[in-house]
PDBQT receptor file of N, H, CA, C and O in Angstrom, charges set to zero:
ATOM      1  N   MET A   1      28.975  -5.564  -3.913  1.00  0.00    +0.000 N 
ATOM      2  CA  MET A   1      27.761  -4.989  -4.573  1.00  0.00    +0.000 C 
ATOM      3  C   MET A   1      26.656  -5.954  -4.803  1.00  0.00    +0.000 C 
ATOM      4  O   MET A   1      25.579  -5.564  -5.255  1.00  0.00    +0.000 OA
ATOM      5  N   SER A   2      26.884  -7.222  -4.503  1.00  0.00    +0.000 N 
ATOM      6  H   SER A   2      27.759  -7.538  -4.135  1.00  0.00    +0.000 HD
ATOM      7  CA  SER A   2      25.404  -7.829  -4.378  1.00  0.00    +0.000 C 
ATOM      8  C   SER A   2      24.734  -7.596  -3.081  1.00  0.00    +0.000 C 
ATOM      9  O   SER A   2      23.673  -8.205  -2.947  1.00  0.00    +0.000 OA
ATOM     10  N   THR A   3      25.149  -6.785  -2.010  1.00  0.00    +0.000 N 
ATOM     11  H   THR A   3      26.011  -6.290  -2.119  1.00  0.00    +0.000 HD
ATOM     12  CA  THR A   3      24.296  -6.432  -1.105  1.00  0.00    +0.000 C 
ATOM     13  C   THR A   3      23.479  -5.136  -1.642  1.00  0.00    +0.000 C 
ATOM     14  O   THR A   3      22.351  -4.883  -1.220  1.00  0.00    +0.000 OA
ATOM     15  N   ALA A   4      24.115  -4.367  -2.570  1.00  0.00    +0.000 N 
ATOM     16  H   ALA A   4      25.032  -4.572  -2.913  1.00  0.00    +0.000 HD
ATOM     17  CA  ALA A   4      23.089  -3.331  -3.214  1.00  0.00    +0.000 C 
ATOM     18  C   ALA A   4      22.103  -3.722  -4.064  1.00  0.00    +0.000 C 
ATOM     19  O   ALA A   4      21.062  -3.085  -4.230  1.00  0.00    +0.000 OA
ATOM     20  N   PHE A   5      22.457  -5.012  -4.757  1.00  0.00    +0.000 N 
ATOM     21  H   PHE A   5      23.302  -5.528  -4.623  1.00  0.00    +0.000 HD
ATOM     22  CA  PHE A   5      21.165  -5.756  -5.726  1.00  0.00    +0.000 C 
ATOM     23  C   PHE A   5      20.193  -6.212  -4.753  1.00  0.00    +0.000 C 
ATOM     24  O   PHE A   5      19.010  -5.957  -4.980  1.00  0.00    +0.000 OA
ATOM     25  N   ILE A   6      20.554  -6.934  -3.561  1.00  0.00    +0.000 N 
ATOM     26  H   ILE A   6      21.515  -7.141  -3.377  1.00  0.00    +0.000 HD
ATOM     27  CA  ILE A   6      19.606  -7.461  -2.835  1.00  0.00    +0.000 C 
ATOM     28  C   ILE A   6      18.583  -6.343  -2.014  1.00  0.00    +0.000 C 
ATOM     29  O   ILE A   6      17.364  -6.404  -1.852  1.00  0.00    +0.000 OA
ATOM     30  N   THR A   7      19.522  -5.347  -1.584  1.00  0.00    +0.000 N 
ATOM     31  H   THR A   7      20.512  -5.297  -1.716  1.00  0.00    +0.000 HD
ATOM     32  CA  THR A   7      18.619  -4.044  -1.070  1.00  0.00    +0.000 C 
ATOM     33  C   THR A   7      17.753  -3.583  -2.007  1.00  0.00    +0.000 C 
ATOM     34  O   THR A   7      16.552  -3.539  -1.742  1.00  0.00    +0.000 OA
ATOM     35  N   PHE A   8      18.164  -3.237  -3.044  1.00  0.00    +0.000 N 
ATOM     36  H   PHE A   8      19.140  -3.272  -3.259  1.00  0.00    +0.000 HD
ATOM     37  CA  PHE A   8      17.516  -2.797  -4.225  1.00  0.00    +0.000 C 
ATOM     38  C   PHE A   8      16.171  -3.561  -4.633  1.00  0.00    +0.000 C 
ATOM     39  O   PHE A   8      15.105  -2.989  -4.860  1.00  0.00    +0.000 OA
ATOM     40  N   PHE A   9      16.373  -4.879  -4.689  1.00  0.00    +0.000 N 
ATOM     41  H   PHE A   9      17.239  -5.344  -4.504  1.00  0.00    +0.000 HD
ATOM     42  CA  PHE A   9      15.093  -5.922  -5.118  1.00  0.00    +0.000 C 
ATOM     43  C   PHE A   9      14.418  -5.859  -3.774  1.00  0.00    +0.000 C 
ATOM     44  O   PHE A   9      13.212  -5.741  -3.993  1.00  0.00    +0.000 OA
ATOM     45  N   ILE A  10      14.646  -5.884  -2.551  1.00  0.00    +0.000 N 
ATOM     46  H   ILE A  10      15.626  -5.980  -2.373  1.00  0.00    +0.000 HD
ATOM     47  CA  ILE A  10      13.921  -5.928  -1.227  1.00  0.00    +0.000 C 
ATOM     48  C   ILE A  10      13.022  -4.692  -1.426  1.00  0.00    +0.000 C 
ATOM     49  O   ILE A  10      11.798  -4.803  -1.491  1.00  0.00    +0.000 OA
ATOM     50  N   LEU A  11      13.683  -3.480  -1.523  1.00  0.00    +0.000 N 
ATOM     51  H   LEU A  11      14.677  -3.391  -1.470  1.00  0.00    +0.000 HD
ATOM     52  CA  LEU A  11      12.719  -2.349  -1.431  1.00  0.00    +0.000 C 
ATOM     53  C   LEU A  11      11.935  -2.227  -2.903  1.00  0.00    +0.000 C 
ATOM     54  O   LEU A  11      10.955  -1.483  -2.865  1.00  0.00    +0.000 OA
ATOM     55  N   LEU A  12      12.167  -2.727  -3.946  1.00  0.00    +0.000 N 
ATOM     56  H   LEU A  12      12.963  -3.332  -3.976  1.00  0.00    +0.000 HD
ATOM     57  CA  LEU A  12      11.417  -2.764  -5.164  1.00  0.00    +0.000 C 
ATOM     58  C   LEU A  12      10.352  -3.589  -4.892  1.00  0.00    +0.000 C 
ATOM     59  O   LEU A  12       9.232  -3.094  -5.017  1.00  0.00    +0.000 OA
ATOM     60  N   THR A  13      10.462  -4.893  -4.503  1.00  0.00    +0.000 N 
ATOM     61  H   THR A  13      11.372  -5.295  -4.401  1.00  0.00    +0.000 HD
ATOM     62  CA  THR A  13       9.199  -5.899  -3.941  1.00  0.00    +0.000 C 
ATOM     63  C   THR A  13       8.479  -4.964  -3.107  1.00  0.00    +0.000 C 
ATOM     64  O   THR A  13       7.458  -4.461  -3.577  1.00  0.00    +0.000 OA
ATOM     65  N   THR A  14       8.827  -4.675  -2.022  1.00  0.00    +0.000 N 
ATOM     66  H   THR A  14       9.656  -5.083  -1.640  1.00  0.00    +0.000 HD
ATOM     67  CA  THR A  14       8.020  -3.865  -1.042  1.00  0.00    +0.000 C 
ATOM     68  C   THR A  14       7.201  -2.838  -1.756  1.00  0.00    +0.000 C 
ATOM     69  O   THR A  14       5.977  -2.919  -1.655  1.00  0.00    +0.000 OA
ATOM     70  N   MET A  15       7.718  -1.911  -2.443  1.00  0.00    +0.000 N 
ATOM     71  H   MET A  15       8.713  -1.845  -2.525  1.00  0.00    +0.000 HD
ATOM     72  CA  MET A  15       7.002  -1.036  -3.350  1.00  0.00    +0.000 C 
ATOM     73  C   MET A  15       5.817  -1.781  -4.138  1.00  0.00    +0.000 C 
ATOM     74  O   MET A  15       4.655  -1.376  -4.146  1.00  0.00    +0.000 OA
ATOM     75  N   ILE A  16       6.207  -2.746  -4.694  1.00  0.00    +0.000 N 
ATOM     76  H   ILE A  16       7.151  -3.075  -4.688  1.00  0.00    +0.000 HD
ATOM     77  CA  ILE A  16       5.133  -3.323  -5.495  1.00  0.00    +0.000 C 
ATOM     78  C   ILE A  16       4.013  -3.931  -4.765  1.00  0.00    +0.000 C 
ATOM     79  O   ILE A  16       2.913  -3.776  -5.294  1.00  0.00    +0.000 OA
ATOM     80  N   VAL A  17       4.054  -4.585  -3.672  1.00  0.00    +0.000 N 
ATOM     81  H   VAL A  17       4.948  -4.711  -3.242  1.00  0.00    +0.000 HD
ATOM     82  CA  VAL A  17       3.342  -5.216  -2.767  1.00  0.00    +0.000 C 
ATOM     83  C   VAL A  17       2.541  -4.054  -2.148  1.00  0.00    +0.000 C 
ATOM     84  O   VAL A  17       1.349  -4.242  -1.906  1.00  0.00    +0.000 OA
ATOM     85  N   MET A  18       3.161  -2.765  -1.854  1.00  0.00    +0.000 N 
ATOM     86  H   MET A  18       4.129  -2.612  -2.051  1.00  0.00    +0.000 HD
ATOM     87  CA  MET A  18       2.234  -1.847  -1.215  1.00  0.00    +0.000 C 
ATOM     88  C   MET A  18       1.350  -1.263  -2.362  1.00  0.00    +0.000 C 
ATOM     89  O   MET A  18       0.196  -0.957  -2.059  1.00  0.00    +0.000 OA
ATOM     90  N   SER A  19       1.755  -1.081  -3.610  1.00  0.00    +0.000 N 
ATOM     91  H   SER A  19       2.692  -1.329  -3.857  1.00  0.00    +0.000 HD
ATOM     92  CA  SER A  19       1.223  -0.870  -4.571  1.00  0.00    +0.000 C 
ATOM     93  C   SER A  19      -0.151  -1.611  -5.152  1.00  0.00    +0.000 C 
ATOM     94  O   SER A  19      -1.197  -1.130  -5.589  1.00  0.00    +0.000 OA
ATOM     95  N   ILE A  20       0.147  -2.536  -5.032  1.00  0.00    +0.000 N 
ATOM     96  H   ILE A  20       0.996  -2.927  -4.678  1.00  0.00    +0.000 HD
ATOM     97  CA  ILE A  20      -1.021  -3.757  -5.116  1.00  0.00    +0.000 C 
ATOM     98  C   ILE A  20      -2.060  -3.619  -4.089  1.00  0.00    +0.000 C 
ATOM     99  O   ILE A  20      -3.256  -3.577  -4.377  1.00  0.00    +0.000 OA
ATOM    100  N   GLY A  21      -1.612  -3.548  -2.903  1.00  0.00    +0.000 N 
ATOM    101  H   GLY A  21      -0.640  -3.582  -2.668  1.00  0.00    +0.000 HD
ATOM    102  CA  GLY A  21      -2.631  -3.267  -1.821  1.00  0.00    +0.000 C 
ATOM    103  C   GLY A  21      -3.423  -2.061  -1.852  1.00  0.00    +0.000 C 
ATOM    104  O   GLY A  21      -4.596  -2.039  -1.479  1.00  0.00    +0.000 OA
ATOM    105  N   LEU A  22      -2.703  -0.907  -2.359  1.00  0.00    +0.000 N 
ATOM    106  H   LEU A  22      -1.750  -0.925  -2.663  1.00  0.00    +0.000 HD
ATOM    107  CA  LEU A  22      -3.374   0.218  -2.736  1.00  0.00    +0.000 C 
ATOM    108  C   LEU A  22      -4.508   0.143  -3.922  1.00  0.00    +0.000 C 
ATOM    109  O   LEU A  22      -5.579   0.750  -3.930  1.00  0.00    +0.000 OA
ATOM    110  N   MET A  23      -3.984  -0.789  -4.961  1.00  0.00    +0.000 N 
ATOM    111  H   MET A  23      -3.114  -1.282  -4.954  1.00  0.00    +0.000 HD
ATOM    112  CA  MET A  23      -5.072  -0.781  -6.127  1.00  0.00    +0.000 C 
ATOM    113  C   MET A  23      -6.311  -1.677  -5.596  1.00  0.00    +0.000 C 
ATOM    114  O   MET A  23      -7.388  -1.498  -6.164  1.00  0.00    +0.000 OA
ATOM    115  N   PHE A  24      -6.250  -2.542  -4.646  1.00  0.00    +0.000 N 
ATOM    116  H   PHE A  24      -5.375  -2.688  -4.184  1.00  0.00    +0.000 HD
ATOM    117  CA  PHE A  24      -7.334  -3.449  -4.163  1.00  0.00    +0.000 C 
ATOM    118  C   PHE A  24      -8.191  -2.681  -3.189  1.00  0.00    +0.000 C 
ATOM    119  O   PHE A  24      -9.255  -3.160  -2.798  1.00  0.00    +0.000 OA
ATOM    120  N   GLY A  25      -7.695  -1.326  -2.725  1.00  0.00    +0.000 N 
ATOM    121  H   GLY A  25      -6.830  -0.936  -3.043  1.00  0.00    +0.000 HD
ATOM    122  CA  GLY A  25      -8.644  -0.578  -1.914  1.00  0.00    +0.000 C 
ATOM    123  C   GLY A  25      -8.429  -0.617  -0.314  1.00  0.00    +0.000 C 
ATOM    124  O   GLY A  25      -9.162  -0.065   0.506  1.00  0.00    +0.000 OA
ATOM    125  N   ARG A  26      -7.160  -1.459  -0.008  1.00  0.00    +0.000 N 
ATOM    126  H   ARG A  26      -6.564  -1.908  -0.674  1.00  0.00    +0.000 HD
ATOM    127  CA  ARG A  26      -7.021  -1.485   1.353  1.00  0.00    +0.000 C 
ATOM    128  C   ARG A  26      -7.041  -0.404   2.122  1.00  0.00    +0.000 C 
ATOM    129  O   ARG A  26      -6.776   0.649   1.543  1.00  0.00    +0.000 OA
ATOM    130  N   LYS A  27      -7.266  -0.356   3.201  1.00  0.00    +0.000 N 
ATOM    131  H   LYS A  27      -7.481  -1.212   3.672  1.00  0.00    +0.000 HD
ATOM    132  CA  LYS A  27      -7.275   0.903   4.174  1.00  0.00    +0.000 C 
ATOM    133  C   LYS A  27      -5.661   1.125   4.211  1.00  0.00    +0.000 C 
ATOM    134  O   LYS A  27      -4.940   0.133   4.102  1.00  0.00    +0.000 OA
ATOM    135  N   PRO A  28      -5.084   2.432   4.366  1.00  0.00    +0.000 N 
ATOM    136  CA  PRO A  28      -3.916   2.769   4.592  1.00  0.00    +0.000 C 
ATOM    137  C   PRO A  28      -3.560   2.621   6.076  1.00  0.00    +0.000 C 
ATOM    138  O   PRO A  28      -4.463   2.512   6.906  1.00  0.00    +0.000 OA
ATOM    139  N   ILE A  29      -2.081   2.614   6.482  1.00  0.00    +0.000 N 
ATOM    140  H   ILE A  29      -1.348   2.702   5.807  1.00  0.00    +0.000 HD
ATOM    141  CA  ILE A  29      -1.859   2.363   7.856  1.00  0.00    +0.000 C 
ATOM    142  C   ILE A  29      -2.171   3.560   8.413  1.00  0.00    +0.000 C 
ATOM    143  O   ILE A  29      -1.873   4.636   7.895  1.00  0.00    +0.000 OA
ATOM    144  N   THR A  30      -2.767   3.434   9.461  1.00  0.00    +0.000 N 
ATOM    145  H   THR A  30      -3.009   2.560   9.883  1.00  0.00    +0.000 HD
ATOM    146  CA  THR A  30      -3.218   4.688  10.432  1.00  0.00    +0.000 C 
ATOM    147  C   THR A  30      -2.891   4.351  11.775  1.00  0.00    +0.000 C 
ATOM    148  O   THR A  30      -2.863   3.151  12.050  1.00  0.00    +0.000 OA
ATOM    149  N   GLY A  31      -2.610   5.273  12.758  1.00  0.00    +0.000 N 
ATOM    150  H   GLY A  31      -2.632   6.248  12.534  1.00  0.00    +0.000 HD
ATOM    151  CA  GLY A  31      -2.410   5.208  14.101  1.00  0.00    +0.000 C 
ATOM    152  C   GLY A  31      -3.651   4.887  14.966  1.00  0.00    +0.000 C 
ATOM    153  O   GLY A  31      -4.803   4.751  14.555  1.00  0.00    +0.000 OA
ATOM    154  N   SER A  32      -3.214   4.793  16.217  1.00  0.00    +0.000 N 
ATOM    155  H   SER A  32      -2.278   4.904  16.551  1.00  0.00    +0.000 HD
ATOM    156  CA  SER A  32      -4.476   4.270  16.928  1.00  0.00    +0.000 C 
ATOM    157  C   SER A  32      -4.817   5.675  17.451  1.00  0.00    +0.000 C 
ATOM    158  O   SER A  32      -4.315   6.724  17.047  1.00  0.00    +0.000 OA
ATOM    159  N   CYS A  33      -5.976   5.499  18.648  1.00  0.00    +0.000 N 
ATOM    160  H   CYS A  33      -6.383   4.647  18.976  1.00  0.00    +0.000 HD
ATOM    161  CA  CYS A  33      -6.384   6.670  19.385  1.00  0.00    +0.000 C 
ATOM    162  C   CYS A  33      -5.453   6.876  20.422  1.00  0.00    +0.000 C 
ATOM    163  O   CYS A  33      -5.479   8.022  20.870  1.00  0.00    +0.000 OA
ATOM    164  N   GLY A  34      -4.705   6.172  20.895  1.00  0.00    +0.000 N 
ATOM    165  H   GLY A  34      -4.685   5.241  20.531  1.00  0.00    +0.000 HD
ATOM    166  CA  GLY A  34      -3.794   6.284  21.775  1.00  0.00    +0.000 C 
ATOM    167  C   GLY A  34      -2.300   6.855  21.282  1.00  0.00    +0.000 C 
ATOM    168  O   GLY A  34      -2.262   7.757  20.446  1.00  0.00    +0.000 OA
ATOM    169  N   GLY A  35      -1.250   6.371  21.757  1.00  0.00    +0.000 N 
ATOM    170  H   GLY A  35      -1.281   5.638  22.436  1.00  0.00    +0.000 HD
ATOM    171  CA  GLY A  35       0.127   6.861  21.454  1.00  0.00    +0.000 C 
ATOM    172  C   GLY A  35       0.320   8.527  22.006  1.00  0.00    +0.000 C 
ATOM    173  O   GLY A  35      -0.161   9.099  22.984  1.00  0.00    +0.000 OA
ATOM    174  N   LEU A  36       1.062   8.914  21.131  1.00  0.00    +0.000 N 
ATOM    175  H   LEU A  36       1.453   8.450  20.336  1.00  0.00    +0.000 HD
ATOM    176  CA  LEU A  36       1.748  10.365  21.520  1.00  0.00    +0.000 C 
ATOM    177  C   LEU A  36       0.578  11.557  21.563  1.00  0.00    +0.000 C 
ATOM    178  O   LEU A  36       0.631  12.540  22.302  1.00  0.00    +0.000 OA
ATOM    179  N   LYS A  37      -0.564  11.240  20.546  1.00  0.00    +0.000 N 
ATOM    180  H   LYS A  37      -0.608  10.441  19.945  1.00  0.00    +0.000 HD
ATOM    181  CA  LYS A  37      -1.509  12.084  20.310  1.00  0.00    +0.000 C 
ATOM    182  C   LYS A  37      -2.517  12.456  21.403  1.00  0.00    +0.000 C 
ATOM    183  O   LYS A  37      -3.088  13.541  21.506  1.00  0.00    +0.000 OA
ATOM    184  N   ALA A  38      -2.664  11.246  22.312  1.00  0.00    +0.000 N 
ATOM    185  H   ALA A  38      -2.200  10.364  22.229  1.00  0.00    +0.000 HD
ATOM    186  CA  ALA A  38      -3.436  11.309  23.583  1.00  0.00    +0.000 C 
ATOM    187  C   ALA A  38      -2.903  12.315  24.676  1.00  0.00    +0.000 C 
ATOM    188  O   ALA A  38      -3.632  12.635  25.615  1.00  0.00    +0.000 OA
ATOM    189  N   PHE A  39      -1.722  12.772  24.553  1.00  0.00    +0.000 N 
ATOM    190  H   PHE A  39      -1.130  12.513  23.790  1.00  0.00    +0.000 HD
ATOM    191  CA  PHE A  39      -1.054  13.621  25.266  1.00  0.00    +0.000 C 
ATOM    192  C   PHE A  39      -1.250  15.141  25.079  1.00  0.00    +0.000 C 
ATOM    193  O   PHE A  39      -1.068  16.023  25.918  1.00  0.00    +0.000 OA
ATOM    194  N   GLU A  40      -1.665  15.260  23.783  1.00  0.00    +0.000 N 
ATOM    195  H   GLU A  40      -1.813  14.543  23.101  1.00  0.00    +0.000 HD
ATOM    196  CA  GLU A  40      -2.564  16.452  23.505  1.00  0.00    +0.000 C 
ATOM    197  C   GLU A  40      -3.588  16.723  23.451  1.00  0.00    +0.000 C 
ATOM    198  O   GLU A  40      -4.235  16.045  22.653  1.00  0.00    +0.000 OA
ATOM    199  N   ASN A  41      -4.281  17.709  24.136  1.00  0.00    +0.000 N 
ATOM    200  H   ASN A  41      -3.755  18.260  24.784  1.00  0.00    +0.000 HD
ATOM    201  CA  ASN A  41      -5.582  17.932  23.977  1.00  0.00    +0.000 C 
ATOM    202  C   ASN A  41      -6.235  18.555  22.740  1.00  0.00    +0.000 C 
ATOM    203  O   ASN A  41      -7.409  18.528  22.372  1.00  0.00    +0.000 OA
ATOM    204  N   GLU A  42      -5.269  19.061  22.261  1.00  0.00    +0.000 N 
ATOM    205  H   GLU A  42      -4.315  19.083  22.560  1.00  0.00    +0.000 HD
ATOM    206  CA  GLU A  42      -6.048  20.052  20.936  1.00  0.00    +0.000 C 
ATOM    207  C   GLU A  42      -6.110  19.165  19.714  1.00  0.00    +0.000 C 
ATOM    208  O   GLU A  42      -6.701  19.490  18.684  1.00  0.00    +0.000 OA
ATOM    209  N   ILE A  43      -5.476  18.044  19.885  1.00  0.00    +0.000 N 
ATOM    210  H   ILE A  43      -4.995  17.780  20.722  1.00  0.00    +0.000 HD
ATOM    211  CA  ILE A  43      -5.313  17.336  18.507  1.00  0.00    +0.000 C 
ATOM    212  C   ILE A  43      -6.289  15.694  18.915  1.00  0.00    +0.000 C 
ATOM    213  O   ILE A  43      -6.142  14.766  19.711  1.00  0.00    +0.000 OA
ATOM    214  N   GLU A  44      -7.365  16.101  17.745  1.00  0.00    +0.000 N 
ATOM    215  H   GLU A  44      -7.484  16.855  17.099  1.00  0.00    +0.000 HD
ATOM    216  CA  GLU A  44      -8.264  14.891  17.953  1.00  0.00    +0.000 C 
ATOM    217  C   GLU A  44      -7.831  13.652  17.074  1.00  0.00    +0.000 C 
ATOM    218  O   GLU A  44      -7.169  13.785  16.045  1.00  0.00    +0.000 OA
ATOM    219  N   CYS A  45      -8.274  12.401  17.579  1.00  0.00    +0.000 N 
ATOM    220  H   CYS A  45      -8.813  12.293  18.415  1.00  0.00    +0.000 HD
ATOM    221  CA  CYS A  45      -7.782  11.025  16.858  1.00  0.00    +0.000 C 
ATOM    222  C   CYS A  45      -8.284  11.251  15.416  1.00  0.00    +0.000 C 
ATOM    223  O   CYS A  45      -9.401  11.710  15.182  1.00  0.00    +0.000 OA
ATOM    224  N   GLU A  46      -7.212  10.833  14.270  1.00  0.00    +0.000 N 
ATOM    225  H   GLU A  46      -6.304  10.460  14.461  1.00  0.00    +0.000 HD
ATOM    226  CA  GLU A  46      -8.045  10.828  13.021  1.00  0.00    +0.000 C 
ATOM    227  C   GLU A  46      -9.074   9.882  12.812  1.00  0.00    +0.000 C 
ATOM    228  O   GLU A  46     -10.043  10.160  12.106  1.00  0.00    +0.000 OA
ATOM    229  N   LEU A  47      -8.943   8.786  13.370  1.00  0.00    +0.000 N 
ATOM    230  H   LEU A  47      -8.155   8.560  13.944  1.00  0.00    +0.000 HD
ATOM    231  CA  LEU A  47      -9.959   7.563  13.074  1.00  0.00    +0.000 C 
ATOM    232  C   LEU A  47     -11.418   7.920  13.586  1.00  0.00    +0.000 C 
ATOM    233  O   LEU A  47     -12.400   7.839  12.848  1.00  0.00    +0.000 OA
ATOM    234  N   CYS A  48     -11.474   8.301  14.845  1.00  0.00    +0.000 N 
ATOM    235  H   CYS A  48     -10.676   8.367  15.444  1.00  0.00    +0.000 HD
ATOM    236  CA  CYS A  48     -12.656   8.513  15.738  1.00  0.00    +0.000 C 
ATOM    237  C   CYS A  48     -13.032   9.976  15.937  1.00  0.00    +0.000 C 
ATOM    238  O   CYS A  48     -14.172  10.180  16.354  1.00  0.00    +0.000 OA
ATOM    239  N   GLY A  49     -12.316  10.931  15.722  1.00  0.00    +0.000 N 
ATOM    240  H   GLY A  49     -11.390  10.765  15.382  1.00  0.00    +0.000 HD
ATOM    241  CA  GLY A  49     -12.358  12.347  15.986  1.00  0.00    +0.000 C 
ATOM    242  C   GLY A  49     -12.735  12.398  17.568  1.00  0.00    +0.000 C 
ATOM    243  O   GLY A  49     -13.699  13.100  17.874  1.00  0.00    +0.000 OA
ATOM    244  N   GLY A  50     -12.043  11.705  18.589  1.00  0.00    +0.000 N 
ATOM    245  H   GLY A  50     -11.260  11.134  18.340  1.00  0.00    +0.000 HD
ATOM    246  CA  GLY A  50     -12.195  11.903  20.059  1.00  0.00    +0.000 C 
ATOM    247  C   GLY A  50     -13.199  11.198  20.604  1.00  0.00    +0.000 C 
ATOM    248  O   GLY A  50     -13.156  11.060  21.827  1.00  0.00    +0.000 OA
ATOM    249  N   ASP A  51     -14.236  10.639  19.918  1.00  0.00    +0.000 N 
ATOM    250  H   ASP A  51     -14.271  10.751  18.925  1.00  0.00    +0.000 HD
ATOM    251  CA  ASP A  51     -15.270   9.986  20.454  1.00  0.00    +0.000 C 
ATOM    252  C   ASP A  51     -14.789   8.161  20.337  1.00  0.00    +0.000 C 
ATOM    253  O   ASP A  51     -14.662   7.503  19.304  1.00  0.00    +0.000 OA
ATOM    254  N   LEU A  52     -14.627   7.773  21.556  1.00  0.00    +0.000 N 
ATOM    255  H   LEU A  52     -14.730   8.307  22.395  1.00  0.00    +0.000 HD
ATOM    256  CA  LEU A  52     -14.091   6.464  21.740  1.00  0.00    +0.000 C 
ATOM    257  C   LEU A  52     -15.229   5.440  21.220  1.00  0.00    +0.000 C 
ATOM    258  O   LEU A  52     -15.027   4.462  20.501  1.00  0.00    +0.000 OA
ATOM    259  N   LYS A  53     -16.248   5.798  21.648  1.00  0.00    +0.000 N 
ATOM    260  H   LYS A  53     -16.411   6.593  22.232  1.00  0.00    +0.000 HD
ATOM    261  CA  LYS A  53     -17.366   4.940  21.058  1.00  0.00    +0.000 C 
ATOM    262  C   LYS A  53     -17.215   4.474  19.491  1.00  0.00    +0.000 C 
ATOM    263  O   LYS A  53     -17.650   3.392  19.097  1.00  0.00    +0.000 OA
ATOM    264  N   LYS A  54     -16.574   5.385  18.679  1.00  0.00    +0.000 N 
ATOM    265  H   LYS A  54     -16.221   6.264  19.000  1.00  0.00    +0.000 HD
ATOM    266  CA  LYS A  54     -16.300   5.030  17.248  1.00  0.00    +0.000 C 
ATOM    267  C   LYS A  54     -15.070   4.410  17.066  1.00  0.00    +0.000 C 
ATOM    268  O   LYS A  54     -14.868   3.774  16.031  1.00  0.00    +0.000 OA
ATOM    269  N   CYS A  55     -14.265   4.502  17.885  1.00  0.00    +0.000 N 
ATOM    270  H   CYS A  55     -14.429   5.018  18.725  1.00  0.00    +0.000 HD
ATOM    271  CA  CYS A  55     -12.716   4.083  17.820  1.00  0.00    +0.000 C 
ATOM    272  C   CYS A  55     -12.870   2.446  17.789  1.00  0.00    +0.000 C 
ATOM    273  O   CYS A  55     -13.492   1.826  18.651  1.00  0.00    +0.000 OA
ATOM    274  N   PRO A  56     -12.208   1.840  16.663  1.00  0.00    +0.000 N 
ATOM    275  CA  PRO A  56     -12.126   0.656  16.493  1.00  0.00    +0.000 C 
ATOM    276  C   PRO A  56     -11.194  -0.175  17.456  1.00  0.00    +0.000 C 
ATOM    277  O   PRO A  56     -11.306  -1.385  17.653  1.00  0.00    +0.000 OA
ATOM    278  N   GLU A  57     -10.178   0.730  18.075  1.00  0.00    +0.000 N 
ATOM    279  H   GLU A  57     -10.087   1.713  17.915  1.00  0.00    +0.000 HD
ATOM    280  CA  GLU A  57      -9.157   0.141  18.821  1.00  0.00    +0.000 C 
ATOM    281  C   GLU A  57      -9.522  -0.126  20.155  1.00  0.00    +0.000 C 
ATOM    282  O   GLU A  57      -9.037  -1.015  20.855  1.00  0.00    +0.000 OA
ATOM    283  N   ALA A  58     -10.497   0.770  20.517  1.00  0.00    +0.000 N 
ATOM    284  H   ALA A  58     -10.891   1.492  19.949  1.00  0.00    +0.000 HD
ATOM    285  CA  ALA A  58     -10.993   0.954  21.829  1.00  0.00    +0.000 C 
ATOM    286  C   ALA A  58     -12.162  -0.437  22.087  1.00  0.00    +0.000 C 
ATOM    287  O   ALA A  58     -12.189  -1.182  23.066  1.00  0.00    +0.000 OA
ATOM    288  N   ASN A  59     -12.864  -0.466  21.138  1.00  0.00    +0.000 N 
ATOM    289  H   ASN A  59     -12.842   0.139  20.342  1.00  0.00    +0.000 HD
ATOM    290  CA  ASN A  59     -14.043  -1.131  20.984  1.00  0.00    +0.000 C 
ATOM    291  C   ASN A  59     -13.638  -2.755  20.809  1.00  0.00    +0.000 C 
ATOM    292  O   ASN A  59     -14.494  -3.610  21.040  1.00  0.00    +0.000 OA
ATOM    293  N   SER A  60     -12.433  -3.084  20.434  1.00  0.00    +0.000 N 
ATOM    294  H   SER A  60     -11.738  -2.390  20.246  1.00  0.00    +0.000 HD
ATOM    295  CA  SER A  60     -12.016  -4.494  20.191  1.00  0.00    +0.000 C 
ATOM    296  C   SER A  60     -11.572  -5.308  21.554  1.00  0.00    +0.000 C 
ATOM    297  O   SER A  60     -11.207  -6.481  21.481  1.00  0.00    +0.000 OA
TER     298      SER A  60
């Protein structure tokens, strides 16, 4: 039973921290320009739209 309480409080703490981050206007977690989407030509990157000059991952 104590494992269930520990798990509940860990999940609750995670949700609270995520909501605080959302309230302060942090950017949501997003993927990079690489990954599995790079293998599919018809899908553009959500961050840079396929233009690697705009991609923060490629320019760092």
